[in-house]
One Martini backbone bead per residue (centre of mass of N, CA, C, O) as a GRO file, in nm:
protein
  468
    1UNK     BB    1   3.695   0.994   5.653
    2UNK     BB    2   3.494   0.761   5.720
    3UNK     BB    3   3.184   0.679   5.838
    4UNK     BB    4   3.350   0.447   6.041
    5UNK     BB    5   3.567   0.597   6.174
    6UNK     BB    6   3.855   0.524   6.389
    7UNK     BB    7   4.040   0.763   6.587
    8UNK     BB    8   4.294   0.941   6.718
    9UNK     BB    9   4.290   1.207   6.924
   10UNK     BB   10   4.456   1.464   7.072
   11UNK     BB   11   4.265   1.429   7.334
   12UNK     BB   12   4.273   1.099   7.383
   13UNK     BB   13   4.047   0.985   7.182
   14UNK     BB   14   3.807   0.809   7.020
   15UNK     BB   15   3.707   0.861   6.695
   16UNK     BB   16   3.352   0.804   6.633
   17UNK     BB   17   3.146   0.845   6.378
   18UNK     BB   18   2.910   0.650   6.431
   19UNK     BB   19   2.851   0.748   6.718
   20UNK     BB   20   2.795   1.045   6.655
   21UNK     BB   21   2.561   0.996   6.459
   22UNK     BB   22   2.370   0.843   6.655
   23UNK     BB   23   2.366   1.119   6.857
   24UNK     BB   24   2.272   1.326   6.621
   25UNK     BB   25   2.051   1.523   6.728
   26UNK     BB   26   1.794   1.718   6.827
   27UNK     BB   27   1.831   2.031   7.027
   28UNK     BB   28   1.906   2.215   7.273
   29UNK     BB   29   2.148   2.464   7.404
   30UNK     BB   30   2.101   2.572   7.698
   31UNK     BB   31   2.067   2.894   7.766
   32UNK     BB   32   1.812   2.757   7.886
   33UNK     BB   33   1.588   2.656   8.168
   34UNK     BB   34   1.384   2.634   7.989
   35UNK     BB   35   1.335   2.649   7.680
   36UNK     BB   36   1.187   2.888   7.482
   37UNK     BB   37   0.931   2.713   7.387
   38UNK     BB   38   0.804   2.732   7.692
   39UNK     BB   39   0.726   2.995   7.666
   40UNK     BB   40   0.462   3.229   7.774
   41UNK     BB   41   0.191   3.472   7.752
   42UNK     BB   42   0.101   3.467   8.060
   43UNK     BB   43   0.349   3.617   8.087
   44UNK     BB   44   0.418   3.930   8.232
   45UNK     BB   45   0.528   4.241   8.312
   46UNK     BB   46   0.445   4.207   8.609
   47UNK     BB   47   0.611   3.954   8.660
   48UNK     BB   48   0.883   4.090   8.601
   49UNK     BB   49   0.880   4.321   8.810
   50UNK     BB   50   0.860   4.136   9.053
   51UNK     BB   51   1.133   3.998   9.001
   52UNK     BB   52   1.310   4.247   9.018
   53UNK     BB   53   1.240   4.314   9.313
   54UNK     BB   54   1.319   4.036   9.432
   55UNK     BB   55   1.629   4.050   9.344
   56UNK     BB   56   1.729   4.261   9.563
   57UNK     BB   57   1.761   4.042   9.802
   58UNK     BB   58   2.028   3.879   9.684
   59UNK     BB   59   2.277   4.079   9.584
   60UNK     BB   60   2.324   4.061   9.294
   61UNK     BB   61   2.459   4.118   9.021
   62UNK     BB   62   2.478   4.265   8.699
   63UNK     BB   63   2.351   4.192   8.364
   64UNK     BB   64   2.380   4.339   8.037
   65UNK     BB   65   2.165   4.330   7.748
   66UNK     BB   66   2.204   4.458   7.407
   67UNK     BB   67   1.992   4.499   7.128
   68UNK     BB   68   2.115   4.537   6.787
   69UNK     BB   69   1.931   4.489   6.478
   70UNK     BB   70   2.128   4.616   6.272
   71UNK     BB   71   2.185   4.588   5.908
   72UNK     BB   72   2.313   4.631   5.580
   73UNK     BB   73   2.313   4.311   5.531
   74UNK     BB   74   2.260   3.986   5.418
   75UNK     BB   75   2.324   3.687   5.570
   76UNK     BB   76   2.231   3.377   5.468
   77UNK     BB   77   2.285   3.219   5.756
   78UNK     BB   78   2.098   3.383   5.924
   79UNK     BB   79   1.914   3.370   6.270
   80UNK     BB   80   1.862   3.654   6.342
   81UNK     BB   81   1.732   3.946   6.487
   82UNK     BB   82   1.686   4.167   6.207
   83UNK     BB   83   1.761   4.484   6.031
   84UNK     BB   84   1.759   4.601   5.703
   85UNK     BB   85   1.990   4.881   5.665
   86UNK     BB   86   2.146   5.219   5.576
   87UNK     BB   87   1.991   5.394   5.799
   88UNK     BB   88   2.104   5.553   6.087
   89UNK     BB   89   1.842   5.717   6.165
   90UNK     BB   90   1.678   5.466   6.277
   91UNK     BB   91   1.819   5.458   6.560
   92UNK     BB   92   1.703   5.687   6.733
   93UNK     BB   93   1.425   5.567   6.809
   94UNK     BB   94   1.551   5.317   6.943
   95UNK     BB   95   1.714   5.461   7.166
   96UNK     BB   96   1.464   5.584   7.300
   97UNK     BB   97   1.333   5.312   7.373
   98UNK     BB   98   1.563   5.204   7.540
   99UNK     BB   99   1.548   5.425   7.754
  100UNK     BB  100   1.263   5.362   7.843
  101UNK     BB  101   1.329   5.076   7.936
  102UNK     BB  102   1.538   5.153   8.147
  103UNK     BB  103   1.352   5.319   8.327
  104UNK     BB  104   1.137   5.097   8.383
  105UNK     BB  105   1.344   4.895   8.504
  106UNK     BB  106   1.507   5.066   8.724
  107UNK     BB  107   1.263   5.113   8.921
  108UNK     BB  108   1.302   4.787   9.024
  109UNK     BB  109   1.602   4.861   9.101
  110UNK     BB  110   1.902   4.834   9.262
  111UNK     BB  111   2.152   5.058   9.146
  112UNK     BB  112   2.391   4.953   9.343
  113UNK     BB  113   2.425   4.730   9.165
  114UNK     BB  114   2.659   4.577   8.999
  115UNK     BB  115   2.787   4.600   8.664
  116UNK     BB  116   2.978   4.336   8.556
  117UNK     BB  117   2.800   4.300   8.286
  118UNK     BB  118   2.836   4.361   7.923
  119UNK     BB  119   2.626   4.324   7.617
  120UNK     BB  120   2.657   4.368   7.264
  121UNK     BB  121   2.414   4.277   7.022
  122UNK     BB  122   2.280   4.096   6.725
  123UNK     BB  123   2.333   4.205   6.469
  124UNK     BB  124   2.507   4.541   6.453
  125UNK     BB  125   2.654   4.746   6.672
  126UNK     BB  126   2.854   4.887   6.446
  127UNK     BB  127   2.624   5.051   6.304
  128UNK     BB  128   2.684   5.256   6.485
  129UNK     BB  129   2.784   5.539   6.568
  130UNK     BB  130   2.994   5.687   6.778
  131UNK     BB  131   2.778   5.872   6.903
  132UNK     BB  132   2.568   5.647   6.957
  133UNK     BB  133   2.745   5.484   7.145
  134UNK     BB  134   2.778   5.703   7.358
  135UNK     BB  135   2.480   5.743   7.418
  136UNK     BB  136   2.417   5.455   7.514
  137UNK     BB  137   2.626   5.437   7.738
  138UNK     BB  138   2.524   5.684   7.901
  139UNK     BB  139   2.240   5.573   7.956
  140UNK     BB  140   2.328   5.324   8.113
  141UNK     BB  141   2.476   5.483   8.334
  142UNK     BB  142   2.232   5.657   8.430
  143UNK     BB  143   2.040   5.401   8.504
  144UNK     BB  144   2.274   5.183   8.643
  145UNK     BB  145   2.573   5.209   8.678
  146UNK     BB  146   2.868   5.168   8.574
  147UNK     BB  147   3.171   5.003   8.572
  148UNK     BB  148   3.536   5.042   8.670
  149UNK     BB  149   3.627   4.768   8.701
  150UNK     BB  150   3.870   4.534   8.617
  151UNK     BB  151   3.646   4.286   8.641
  152UNK     BB  152   3.495   4.356   8.420
  153UNK     BB  153   3.251   4.254   8.142
  154UNK     BB  154   3.286   4.430   7.835
  155UNK     BB  155   3.099   4.358   7.542
  156UNK     BB  156   3.135   4.335   7.171
  157UNK     BB  157   2.999   4.302   6.857
  158UNK     BB  158   3.192   4.271   6.545
  159UNK     BB  159   3.207   4.404   6.222
  160UNK     BB  160   3.479   4.445   6.021
  161UNK     BB  161   3.310   4.616   5.800
  162UNK     BB  162   3.218   4.830   6.061
  163UNK     BB  163   3.534   4.877   6.128
  164UNK     BB  164   3.810   5.032   6.307
  165UNK     BB  165   4.055   5.167   6.493
  166UNK     BB  166   3.868   5.394   6.598
  167UNK     BB  167   3.653   5.213   6.714
  168UNK     BB  168   3.828   5.073   6.929
  169UNK     BB  169   3.915   5.328   7.080
  170UNK     BB  170   3.627   5.412   7.154
  171UNK     BB  171   3.543   5.159   7.312
  172UNK     BB  172   3.763   5.179   7.524
  173UNK     BB  173   3.683   5.462   7.631
  174UNK     BB  174   3.401   5.371   7.732
  175UNK     BB  175   3.471   5.040   7.860
  176UNK     BB  176   3.560   4.824   7.684
  177UNK     BB  177   3.739   4.480   7.720
  178UNK     BB  178   3.569   4.313   7.498
  179UNK     BB  179   3.581   4.126   7.185
  180UNK     BB  180   3.383   4.031   6.883
  181UNK     BB  181   3.452   3.866   6.575
  182UNK     BB  182   3.315   3.830   6.264
  183UNK     BB  183   3.404   3.570   6.023
  184UNK     BB  184   3.345   3.235   5.959
  185UNK     BB  185   3.528   3.286   5.674
  186UNK     BB  186   3.825   3.316   5.447
  187UNK     BB  187   3.682   3.211   5.203
  188UNK     BB  188   3.574   3.361   4.920
  189UNK     BB  189   3.367   3.155   4.819
  190UNK     BB  190   3.204   3.144   5.081
  191UNK     BB  191   3.143   3.443   5.107
  192UNK     BB  192   2.975   3.462   4.850
  193UNK     BB  193   2.761   3.237   4.929
  194UNK     BB  194   2.679   3.434   5.204
  195UNK     BB  195   2.712   3.746   5.165
  196UNK     BB  196   3.037   3.788   5.296
  197UNK     BB  197   3.264   4.014   5.228
  198UNK     BB  198   3.596   3.952   5.398
  199UNK     BB  199   3.884   4.050   5.423
  200UNK     BB  200   4.148   3.959   5.615
  201UNK     BB  201   4.265   4.245   5.681
  202UNK     BB  202   4.034   4.341   5.859
  203UNK     BB  203   4.082   4.143   6.089
  204UNK     BB  204   4.387   4.179   6.142
  205UNK     BB  205   4.382   4.484   6.217
  206UNK     BB  206   4.198   4.447   6.469
  207UNK     BB  207   4.368   4.246   6.624
  208UNK     BB  208   4.620   4.423   6.647
  209UNK     BB  209   4.482   4.665   6.789
  210UNK     BB  210   4.371   4.515   7.034
  211UNK     BB  211   4.651   4.438   7.138
  212UNK     BB  212   4.765   4.728   7.170
  213UNK     BB  213   4.522   4.824   7.366
  214UNK     BB  214   4.449   4.580   7.578
  215UNK     BB  215   4.245   4.380   7.556
  216UNK     BB  216   4.150   4.122   7.745
  217UNK     BB  217   3.958   4.000   7.504
  218UNK     BB  218   3.941   3.787   7.203
  219UNK     BB  219   3.694   3.698   6.960
  220UNK     BB  220   3.622   3.439   6.718
  221UNK     BB  221   3.397   3.370   6.458
  222UNK     BB  222   3.287   3.051   6.341
  223UNK     BB  223   3.176   2.839   6.055
  224UNK     BB  224   3.049   2.515   6.002
  225UNK     BB  225   2.870   2.412   5.698
  226UNK     BB  226   2.904   2.580   5.463
  227UNK     BB  227   2.906   2.668   5.158
  228UNK     BB  228   3.186   2.511   4.994
  229UNK     BB  229   3.296   2.358   5.213
  230UNK     BB  230   3.590   2.200   5.347
  231UNK     BB  231   3.824   2.051   5.529
  232UNK     BB  232   4.058   2.207   5.384
  233UNK     BB  233   3.947   2.498   5.381
  234UNK     BB  234   3.903   2.515   5.691
  235UNK     BB  235   4.197   2.467   5.769
  236UNK     BB  236   4.300   2.730   5.646
  237UNK     BB  237   4.140   2.916   5.827
  238UNK     BB  238   4.252   2.812   6.096
  239UNK     BB  239   4.548   2.879   6.043
  240UNK     BB  240   4.503   3.189   6.021
  241UNK     BB  241   4.367   3.228   6.299
  242UNK     BB  242   4.590   3.117   6.482
  243UNK     BB  243   4.794   3.342   6.395
  244UNK     BB  244   4.617   3.566   6.553
  245UNK     BB  245   4.572   3.480   6.858
  246UNK     BB  246   4.316   3.437   7.007
  247UNK     BB  247   4.165   3.382   7.313
  248UNK     BB  248   3.903   3.313   7.141
  249UNK     BB  249   3.669   3.055   7.013
  250UNK     BB  250   3.388   3.025   6.786
  251UNK     BB  251   3.254   2.707   6.654
  252UNK     BB  252   2.995   2.680   6.451
  253UNK     BB  253   2.708   2.513   6.361
  254UNK     BB  254   2.541   2.493   6.078
  255UNK     BB  255   2.187   2.559   6.052
  256UNK     BB  256   1.967   2.433   5.813
  257UNK     BB  257   1.652   2.643   5.821
  258UNK     BB  258   1.455   2.765   5.577
  259UNK     BB  259   1.165   2.743   5.710
  260UNK     BB  260   1.257   2.972   5.935
  261UNK     BB  261   1.496   3.115   5.752
  262UNK     BB  262   1.487   3.304   5.481
  263UNK     BB  263   1.791   3.357   5.392
  264UNK     BB  264   1.857   3.039   5.353
  265UNK     BB  265   1.714   3.019   5.063
  266UNK     BB  266   1.991   3.121   4.915
  267UNK     BB  267   2.088   2.826   4.978
  268UNK     BB  268   2.196   2.563   4.822
  269UNK     BB  269   2.188   2.239   4.921
  270UNK     BB  270   2.420   2.130   4.721
  271UNK     BB  271   2.651   2.321   4.869
  272UNK     BB  272   2.648   2.146   5.109
  273UNK     BB  273   2.792   1.972   5.334
  274UNK     BB  274   2.810   1.675   5.446
  275UNK     BB  275   2.815   1.491   5.730
  276UNK     BB  276   3.109   1.387   5.693
  277UNK     BB  277   3.242   1.664   5.639
  278UNK     BB  278   3.155   1.799   5.905
  279UNK     BB  279   3.300   1.603   6.094
  280UNK     BB  280   3.579   1.665   5.976
  281UNK     BB  281   3.581   1.960   6.065
  282UNK     BB  282   3.559   1.906   6.366
  283UNK     BB  283   3.811   1.742   6.395
  284UNK     BB  284   4.006   1.958   6.286
  285UNK     BB  285   3.943   2.171   6.496
  286UNK     BB  286   4.033   2.016   6.750
  287UNK     BB  287   4.315   1.941   6.657
  288UNK     BB  288   4.426   2.233   6.598
  289UNK     BB  289   4.352   2.381   6.868
  290UNK     BB  290   4.486   2.190   7.074
  291UNK     BB  291   4.766   2.211   6.942
  292UNK     BB  292   4.763   2.540   6.997
  293UNK     BB  293   4.642   2.547   7.321
  294UNK     BB  294   4.348   2.499   7.339
  295UNK     BB  295   4.048   2.493   7.517
  296UNK     BB  296   3.773   2.281   7.545
  297UNK     BB  297   3.497   2.391   7.694
  298UNK     BB  298   3.245   2.357   7.488
  299UNK     BB  299   3.118   2.280   7.218
  300UNK     BB  300   3.207   2.596   7.050
  301UNK     BB  301   3.434   2.650   7.275
  302UNK     BB  302   3.749   2.832   7.292
  303UNK     BB  303   4.055   2.862   7.503
  304UNK     BB  304   4.286   2.991   7.669
  305UNK     BB  305   4.413   2.907   7.976
  306UNK     BB  306   4.420   3.235   8.069
  307UNK     BB  307   4.137   3.269   8.027
  308UNK     BB  308   3.845   3.336   8.194
  309UNK     BB  309   3.694   3.087   8.090
  310UNK     BB  310   3.901   2.869   8.179
  311UNK     BB  311   3.919   2.954   8.474
  312UNK     BB  312   3.618   2.914   8.544
  313UNK     BB  313   3.614   2.612   8.486
  314UNK     BB  314   3.829   2.529   8.698
  315UNK     BB  315   3.647   2.677   8.940
  316UNK     BB  316   3.325   2.628   8.885
  317UNK     BB  317   3.193   2.927   8.745
  318UNK     BB  318   3.057   2.853   8.504
  319UNK     BB  319   2.820   2.976   8.251
  320UNK     BB  320   2.496   2.987   8.110
  321UNK     BB  321   2.377   3.187   7.834
  322UNK     BB  322   2.264   3.381   7.561
  323UNK     BB  323   2.596   3.394   7.482
  324UNK     BB  324   2.671   3.130   7.635
  325UNK     BB  325   2.957   3.142   7.779
  326UNK     BB  326   3.037   3.242   8.126
  327UNK     BB  327   3.243   3.400   8.385
  328UNK     BB  328   2.970   3.530   8.522
  329UNK     BB  329   2.834   3.442   8.793
  330UNK     BB  330   2.559   3.537   8.970
  331UNK     BB  331   2.378   3.698   8.766
  332UNK     BB  332   2.149   3.929   8.669
  333UNK     BB  333   1.972   3.928   8.363
  334UNK     BB  334   1.925   4.212   8.147
  335UNK     BB  335   1.716   4.264   7.874
  336UNK     BB  336   1.760   4.485   7.588
  337UNK     BB  337   1.529   4.495   7.349
  338UNK     BB  338   1.454   4.339   7.084
  339UNK     BB  339   1.403   3.999   7.193
  340UNK     BB  340   1.506   4.010   7.465
  341UNK     BB  341   1.654   3.825   7.744
  342UNK     BB  342   1.576   3.742   8.077
  343UNK     BB  343   1.754   3.653   8.400
  344UNK     BB  344   1.553   3.668   8.693
  345UNK     BB  345   1.583   3.495   8.939
  346UNK     BB  346   1.294   3.278   8.856
  347UNK     BB  347   1.306   3.414   8.557
  348UNK     BB  348   1.182   3.456   8.226
  349UNK     BB  349   1.211   3.730   7.976
  350UNK     BB  350   1.052   3.835   7.668
  351UNK     BB  351   1.055   4.028   7.409
  352UNK     BB  352   0.948   4.153   7.145
  353UNK     BB  353   1.026   4.075   6.804
  354UNK     BB  354   0.871   4.312   6.701
  355UNK     BB  355   0.935   4.635   6.662
  356UNK     BB  356   0.653   4.764   6.668
  357UNK     BB  357   0.560   4.623   6.932
  358UNK     BB  358   0.784   4.725   7.113
  359UNK     BB  359   0.727   5.029   7.076
  360UNK     BB  360   0.424   5.042   7.151
  361UNK     BB  361   0.452   4.944   7.443
  362UNK     BB  362   0.645   5.166   7.545
  363UNK     BB  363   0.450   5.409   7.464
  364UNK     BB  364   0.248   5.312   7.712
  365UNK     BB  365   0.450   5.250   7.971
  366UNK     BB  366   0.549   4.954   7.904
  367UNK     BB  367   0.681   4.672   7.905
  368UNK     BB  368   0.797   4.435   7.635
  369UNK     BB  369   0.666   4.184   7.737
  370UNK     BB  370   0.560   3.867   7.586
  371UNK     BB  371   0.722   3.639   7.753
  372UNK     BB  372   0.761   3.342   7.978
  373UNK     BB  373   0.909   3.211   8.300
  374UNK     BB  374   0.846   3.026   8.597
  375UNK     BB  375   1.019   2.851   8.815
  376UNK     BB  376   1.033   2.562   8.952
  377UNK     BB  377   1.181   2.346   9.148
  378UNK     BB  378   1.244   2.146   8.923
  379UNK     BB  379   1.372   2.349   8.731
  380UNK     BB  380   1.607   2.440   8.913
  381UNK     BB  381   1.741   2.165   8.945
  382UNK     BB  382   1.776   2.099   8.640
  383UNK     BB  383   1.934   2.348   8.565
  384UNK     BB  384   2.174   2.289   8.743
  385UNK     BB  385   2.250   2.019   8.616
  386UNK     BB  386   2.289   2.117   8.323
  387UNK     BB  387   2.497   2.342   8.377
  388UNK     BB  388   2.718   2.166   8.505
  389UNK     BB  389   2.757   1.975   8.272
  390UNK     BB  390   2.823   2.201   8.050
  391UNK     BB  391   3.065   2.334   8.226
  392UNK     BB  392   3.216   2.075   8.387
  393UNK     BB  393   3.156   1.772   8.289
  394UNK     BB  394   3.000   1.740   8.569
  395UNK     BB  395   2.811   1.554   8.838
  396UNK     BB  396   2.696   1.600   9.176
  397UNK     BB  397   2.430   1.457   9.327
  398UNK     BB  398   2.488   1.503   9.626
  399UNK     BB  399   2.529   1.811   9.611
  400UNK     BB  400   2.258   1.875   9.481
  401UNK     BB  401   2.085   1.765   9.716
  402UNK     BB  402   2.190   1.962   9.932
  403UNK     BB  403   2.100   2.226   9.794
  404UNK     BB  404   1.774   2.110   9.773
  405UNK     BB  405   1.682   1.888   9.990
  406UNK     BB  406   1.739   1.610   9.829
  407UNK     BB  407   1.715   1.316   9.645
  408UNK     BB  408   1.859   1.328   9.344
  409UNK     BB  409   1.848   1.036   9.240
  410UNK     BB  410   1.541   1.012   9.277
  411UNK     BB  411   1.444   1.269   9.129
  412UNK     BB  412   1.637   1.171   8.861
  413UNK     BB  413   1.557   0.886   8.756
  414UNK     BB  414   1.467   0.942   8.464
  415UNK     BB  415   1.742   1.051   8.364
  416UNK     BB  416   1.917   0.800   8.433
  417UNK     BB  417   1.773   0.616   8.236
  418UNK     BB  418   1.830   0.792   7.975
  419UNK     BB  419   2.156   0.755   8.018
  420UNK     BB  420   2.229   0.455   7.956
  421UNK     BB  421   2.313   0.473   7.656
  422UNK     BB  422   2.549   0.669   7.704
  423UNK     BB  423   2.703   0.479   7.888
  424UNK     BB  424   2.739   0.238   7.692
  425UNK     BB  425   2.890   0.449   7.476
  426UNK     BB  426   3.093   0.642   7.652
  427UNK     BB  427   2.985   0.947   7.734
  428UNK     BB  428   2.933   0.840   8.032
  429UNK     BB  429   3.029   0.825   8.382
  430UNK     BB  430   2.931   0.624   8.665
  431UNK     BB  431   3.015   0.707   9.016
  432UNK     BB  432   2.778   0.679   9.183
  433UNK     BB  433   2.693   1.024   9.224
  434UNK     BB  434   2.888   1.050   8.970
  435UNK     BB  435   2.928   1.244   8.674
  436UNK     BB  436   3.123   1.179   8.366
  437UNK     BB  437   3.238   1.332   8.093
  438UNK     BB  438   3.368   1.243   7.814
  439UNK     BB  439   3.545   1.348   7.554
  440UNK     BB  440   3.326   1.255   7.343
  441UNK     BB  441   3.082   1.366   7.511
  442UNK     BB  442   3.133   1.671   7.471
  443UNK     BB  443   3.014   1.672   7.175
  444UNK     BB  444   2.723   1.556   7.329
  445UNK     BB  445   2.606   1.740   7.564
  446UNK     BB  446   2.320   1.794   7.469
  447UNK     BB  447   2.227   1.501   7.477
  448UNK     BB  448   2.279   1.460   7.780
  449UNK     BB  449   2.099   1.697   7.886
  450UNK     BB  450   1.821   1.588   7.774
  451UNK     BB  451   1.772   1.379   8.008
  452UNK     BB  452   1.682   1.635   8.213
  453UNK     BB  453   1.432   1.710   8.030
  454UNK     BB  454   1.090   1.764   8.111
  455UNK     BB  455   0.994   1.939   7.837
  456UNK     BB  456   1.061   1.791   7.567
  457UNK     BB  457   0.806   1.619   7.488
  458UNK     BB  458   0.634   1.898   7.426
  459UNK     BB  459   0.872   1.974   7.182
  460UNK     BB  460   0.893   1.782   6.925
  461UNK     BB  461   0.801   2.007   6.699
  462UNK     BB  462   1.053   2.152   6.734
  463UNK     BB  463   1.312   2.340   6.552
  464UNK     BB  464   1.586   2.207   6.610
  465UNK     BB  465   1.906   2.166   6.604
  466UNK     BB  466   2.178   2.009   6.545
  467UNK     BB  467   2.458   1.914   6.717
  468UNK     BB  468   2.673   1.857   6.447
   0.00000   0.00000   0.00000
């Protein structure tokens, strides 16, 4: 596919490489609005506890995120907040601090509120021993009261190198009903280049066991743009993954930012695929996955039509949060652990990123809030607009105005002006008060959402990743 190729995609739209490149800027992923660079240290733990108490009045269910930062070895592509160690004994002090954070947090919450969603991320949550997993789950239940509802969404990220069939059976017994396996690429050459040797049989055995155990949904993570990848090699990985038939797939664009993430300095820039090859991989991904029956939810997420993610999108209840797309809207998200971020009532609150600072603060009897943001009226309206665009691929300005009691077209006049170039290029269509993102516009939804971002001009120096 040449740099200026235009061809028909299986999704029924013209794939225009030159157009995609022209709009392939850097910008936020909008897991929050404002994006995290706007968070400030003037926001305190007291501000967060006030928001927790205020949230009890809205009656919303709870979503809990627990950050487990430990990994046994460094994956060179990684941009996560993690601690490299092989000593599982280091987990015990961390679990104690987590419990202290749970106690301090739950004091301000009505714990009769149902915990509809639970997510363990990392790092590597399966770094924990089975006993440590049980201990953490029990502590969460004791402090918040976990749900036994069939509708709950309890997920955990799994490194197949750190898990086996006994791990899955244990997780199911605890109450998890959804799992996500980190795969990235099945090509051994690529695995060596990123320091993550993971034979395919490890992934296949866990996928098969998850199916036998009846987990509600299974997700596989892939990354395109890694060193030594080509469009053909990635197509081979996709073919093998499709044969495993996961309910969901997350196919992330690798963002090479060695100036920010030290492990990435181990990746020679000359081994990375060029922009044309990366776009070819994206084209191949969409072509192969849609052909296999997956729905392109948006950005890097794909799901089978009967998966809860696809159902939520059809029903208009899909949401963006710090784990990406979520099928459980209208939950207050409480983040626990080092660097974790909460979205509660009208605030965001982030914990200290450094483990020592996180622990020291909790040891003084205070929550480990390092920074945050309280949304203004304008923030809430723009967040709503961005979230609906990214989740529904459409925005009804008239309905938005009714929700917030304003003339939304007038209020967002600046955004609509910034959208004009995207309209001219066929990324979005405006019919009266309604905006509709076109199929090719879906690939550039971050670029479209940026038109509504009132904070972006003050963040121009921020090192955001590229869209494609």
